[in-house]
N, C-alpha and C positions, 0 to 999 in steps of 0.2 A: 301855202296856208296849211297849218297842221290840223290833224283830226282830233277833236275833243274826246277824251276818254272819260266816260262817266264813272265816278268812283262808286263802288258798291256801298249801300247803307248798312250792310250786315257783314261784320268781320267773321272770320272762321271761329274765333273764340266765342263770339256771341251766338253763332249758330250751334256750337257744341253745348253751350249753356241751355239753349232752347231745347235741344234733344234730351238733355238730362231732365229738364222740367217736364217734358211730355211723357217720358217713361215713368217718372215718379208719380205723375198724375194718374196714369193708367194703372200702375201698381196699387195706388191708394184706392182707386175705384173698385178693384176686385176685392181688396181686403175689407172694404166697408160694406160689401153686399151681405144681406141677410137672406139665407136660403137660396142664393143663386139669382142672377138677373137674366136679362135678355140674352139668348143664345148660350146660356151656361151648359146646355146639354151637350155641346161639343166638347169632347175630352181635351182637345188642344186649344180650347178657348182660354186665353190668358193674356196678361199684359205683354208677355214676350211675343206671342203670336201677333197681337194687334200692332205692337211696335215694329215688328219685322215688316208687316204689311205697309206701315207708314213709311219706313225707310225705303222700301221698294218703290213706293209712289213718289217719294222725294227724288230718287234717282231718275225715274222715268220722266217726271214732270220737268226736271232740269234739262234733260236731254232734248225733249220735245221743244221746250221754250227756246233753247239755244239755237236749234235748227230753224225755228219758225220766226225768229226775231222778236220774241216776247221778252218781258222783263224776267230774267232768270231768278233774281232774288225773290220777287213776289211769288212766282210759281213754286219755288222750293220751300219758302217759309209757310205759304198756304198749305202745301202738301204735308208739311210737318204737323200742322195743327188740325188738319181736316177731320181726323177721326179721334181727336183727343177725348171727346165726350161720348164715344161709342159704347163704352162699358157702363156708364151711369146715367144715360138719358135714353128715352124712347127713340126708336129709329126715326120717327117722323120729325123729331125736333133736334136730333143730335148735331145737324149742320149749324143751326142757329146757335145752339149752346156752344159749339166749338168756336164759332166766330166771336161770341161774347168772351170766352176764355182767352182767345188770341188777342183781342183788343186790350183786355185788362193787362195781360203780360207785356205786350209791346209798349203800352203807355207807361208802364212802371219799371221797365228795364231798358237801359240805354237811352239814346236820344234819336229815335227814328222819326223821319218826316211824317206829318199827319197824312199826307197823300199816300205814302207807302203803307201806313197802317190801314187806311181805308181800303186800298186795293187788295191787301191780304185778306182782310175780314170779309169783303164782298165775295172773294173767291171761295173762302171756306163756307160762307153762308149758302152759296149757290152750287156747291159741288154735287148736290143730289138732283140738280135740274134735269128734267126729262125731255125738254124740247130740243129744238134745233140748236146745235152748239155754235153755229155761226152767229147767233143772236147775242152771244156773250163776249166779254173782253177776252183777248187772246190768252191771258194768264189763267182765267177761269177755265177756258177750253182746254188748256194744257193739263190742268189738274184733273178735270173730269176724264180726259182721255187716258191719263196715267192710271187713274183709279180703275178704269175699265180693263186696262191691259194687264194689270198685275196678276189677275187670275186666269189669264190666257197663257197657253204654252206649257212649258215644263213645270212651272210653279203651280199652275192650275191643275195639272194632271196629278202632281204629288198630293195636293190637298184633297182631290176627289178620291184618290186611292186610300188616303187616311180615313176618309169618311166611310169607306167600305168596311174597315176594321170595326168602327163603331157600330155599324149596322149588321155586323156578323155575316157579311157576305164572303163568299169564297173568291179565289182569284179567277174563277170561271166567269164571274160577272164583270171583270175588269174592262172588257171591250165596251159594255154598255156605259160604264162610268166615263171612259175616255170619250165616248161619243157625246156625252153631255158637255165635256170640255170643248169639243169641236163646235158644238152648237153655240155655246156661250161665246167662243172666239169669233164665230161668224157674225153673231149679233153685234159684238164689239167692233169688228171690222166695218160693218155697215153703218155704225153710228159715228165713229170718229171721222173728223173732217180734215185734219191737217195731213200733209204729205208725210211728215215724220211719223205720226202715229199710225197711219196706214201701212207704212213700211215695216214698223215693229209688229203690227198685228199679223201681217202676212207671213213674216219670218217665224213668228211663234206658232201660227197655225200649221206651218210646214213641219215643225218639230212634233206637234201632236199627231199629225198624219203619219209621220215616220214611226212614231211609237206604236200607233195602232197597227201599222203594217208589220212591225216586229212581233207584236203579240200574236197576230194571225199566223205568222210564219213559224213561230215556235210552239204555239198551242192551237192546233187546228180546231179543236172543239170549242174555241172561243167565238166562233161565228155567231153573232148575236141572234139573228133570226132563227137559225136552226136550233140553237140552244133553247130559245124561248118556245119554239114549237114543241120540242121534246118535253119541256117542263109542263106545258099546257096539256099534252096528251097523257101525262102521268097523273094529272089531278083527277080525283074521283068525280 
């Protein structure tokens, strides 16, 4: 007896078209803002930054879904749409708005099964869920785990160091900023549930730990507690 191979409902060409749509939507959201919108105080806040985050989450969600036996297509497409409304909707409703946009797109482009559209939209709508991830469908869990993991590790460290520049901090504060990435990573590692996500989280946490150790080895004055004590003593 042969093994049935389930054909993917999303072709590579269709996925590329979705990517173009998402980027164009993000770019239009920024162009249409009057006086700046939510999070516009970040100098690297842009369609390019948000789109890069989305692509990172697509890659992570697909990897986790494949290892965990979830529907890879649902996880990847949901990841692609999960933050599409991030730049033009309030944080509290961006997930619901993203699901609405995803549904409209999928229903008017191609011939996707209704069950597929429903699963994608549910994952997008629930990607900000704060409860136990095991209560959710596997595909939604994969998306949330991927979203959590993107800002852990080297990428999270780079983003935090960029923030230092905006806040006019010197490199002497780098250890403190890296410690924030470590804490965020530990929180993510405690929240994810799948073996695949846990493995990624621990690997990325190791990279942050190594970077912290390299900083201490090359810049002894970066010891956070000692530097903080000295700054406190110098204050009038």
